[in-house]
C-alpha positions in Angstrom: 97.4 75.2 97.7 101.0 74.7 96.3 102.4 76.8 93.6 103.4 74.8 90.5 106.4 77.0 90.3 107.8 76.0 93.8 110.9 73.9 93.5 112.9 71.2 95.7 116.5 70.5 95.6 118.2 67.9 97.7 121.7 66.4 98.5 120.5 63.7 100.4 120.9 65.1 103.8 118.6 68.2 103.4 116.0 69.4 100.9 115.9 73.3 100.0 112.6 74.5 98.9 112.4 77.5 96.6 109.1 79.5 96.4 109.5 82.1 93.6 106.2 83.9 94.6 107.9 84.8 97.8 111.3 85.7 96.1 112.2 89.5 95.8 115.6 88.7 94.4 117.4 90.2 97.3 120.4 88.4 96.0 121.6 87.2 99.5 121.7 83.5 98.3 123.9 84.0 95.4 126.1 86.7 96.8 126.8 84.5 99.8 127.2 81.2 98.1 127.5 81.3 94.3 128.6 77.8 94.3 125.2 76.5 95.1 122.8 79.4 94.0 123.8 80.6 90.5 120.9 82.2 88.5 123.0 81.8 85.3 122.8 78.0 85.6 119.9 75.7 85.1 119.0 74.3 87.5 120.1 77.4 89.5 120.6 75.4 92.8 123.6 73.0 92.9 123.3 71.0 96.2 126.7 69.6 95.7 128.3 73.1 95.6 128.9 73.3 99.3 128.7 71.6 102.7 125.2 71.2 104.2 125.9 73.2 107.1 127.0 76.2 104.9 123.8 75.8 102.6 121.7 75.9 105.8 123.4 79.0 106.9 122.8 81.1 103.7 119.1 79.6 103.4 118.6 81.0 106.8 119.6 84.6 105.6 116.9 84.7 103.0 115.0 87.8 103.8 111.6 86.5 102.6 111.8 82.9 103.4 111.5 82.3 99.6 114.3 79.6 100.5 113.7 77.2 103.2 115.2 73.9 104.2 114.4 70.7 106.1 116.6 67.7 107.1 115.5 64.8 105.0 115.4 62.4 108.0 113.0 65.0 109.7 110.7 64.8 106.7 110.7 60.9 107.0 110.2 61.1 110.6 107.1 63.6 110.2 105.6 60.9 107.8 106.4 58.3 110.3 104.9 60.0 113.4 101.8 61.1 111.3 101.0 57.3 110.6 102.4 56.0 114.0 101.8 58.4 117.1 104.4 56.3 119.1 107.0 58.5 120.4 110.5 57.4 119.4 113.3 57.2 121.7 115.2 60.3 122.0 118.9 60.0 121.0 121.7 62.8 121.5 121.0 63.9 117.7 117.2 64.1 118.0 117.8 66.2 121.3 120.0 68.7 119.4 117.4 69.0 116.6 114.8 69.6 119.3 117.0 72.3 121.1 117.6 74.1 117.8 113.8 74.2 117.0 113.2 75.5 120.6 115.8 78.2 119.9 114.2 79.1 116.7 110.9 79.5 118.2 111.9 81.8 120.9 110.9 85.5 120.6 113.9 87.3 118.8 114.4 90.9 118.9 113.1 92.8 115.8 115.8 93.8 113.3 115.1 96.0 110.3 117.4 95.9 107.2 117.4 98.4 104.3 118.4 96.3 101.3 120.4 98.1 98.7 118.0 99.5 96.0 115.5 97.3 97.4 112.8 96.7 100.2 112.9 97.2 103.9 113.2 93.7 105.5 112.1 93.3 109.2 112.8 90.3 110.8 111.7 89.2 114.5 108.5 88.5 116.3 106.0 91.2 115.2 102.6 92.1 114.0 101.7 94.5 111.0 98.8 96.7 112.1 96.7 98.1 109.4 94.9 101.6 109.3 91.8 100.4 111.0 93.9 98.9 113.8 93.4 95.3 112.4 96.4 93.0 111.9 97.4 92.6 108.5 100.1 90.1 109.2 101.6 88.2 112.3 105.1 86.9 111.2 108.6 86.5 111.9 109.8 88.1 108.6 108.6 90.2 105.8 109.7 93.0 103.4 108.1 96.3 102.9 108.1 98.2 99.5 110.3 101.4 99.3 110.0 101.9 95.5 106.0 102.8 95.8 105.6 100.3 92.8 104.3 97.2 94.7 100.8 95.7 93.8 100.6 94.5 97.3 101.4 97.4 99.2 102.7 97.8 101.9 104.5 94.7 101.2 107.4 94.2 98.4 106.4 92.2 95.5 109.8 92.5 93.7 108.5 95.4 91.3 111.7 97.3 92.5 113.8 95.2 90.1 111.4 95.6 87.2 111.3 99.2 87.4 114.9 99.9 88.3 114.4 101.4 91.7 117.6 103.2 93.0 118.1 104.9 96.2 119.8 107.6 94.3 116.6 108.7 92.6 
């Protein structure tokens, strides 16, 4: 079920999706591209603030995937294919997009990043195993709590911001 707080922003070429329930306010988006992602403005996303390629670069850096994007023509193509299973002729453009998707789906090495005064962000192809040996999550990216205040331990829920967590404590 979709969250009614979820938002979409488009520049005609891509649509950026923001899911506030996943957002831990890592600040990556606005530190990297304040011209597009500015929490002091309403709406806070200005899709005309930078070239599409740069917006995509920054969205891909979101540590929790609270920001995601899709090419608008892919969304249209998905709708077309779901109603008409005929395979479209492959063009150099569709082949490039297909190669990009295949690269994204390949196993990536796992990276661990300690966010300043925030969570541990783990990115790669991995599973989180619980105390009884059961898989809690199988994913490509997640954030683990360092402040001890999360209500969804061991995962970060953004509480570190509310309680003023600092590495100096």
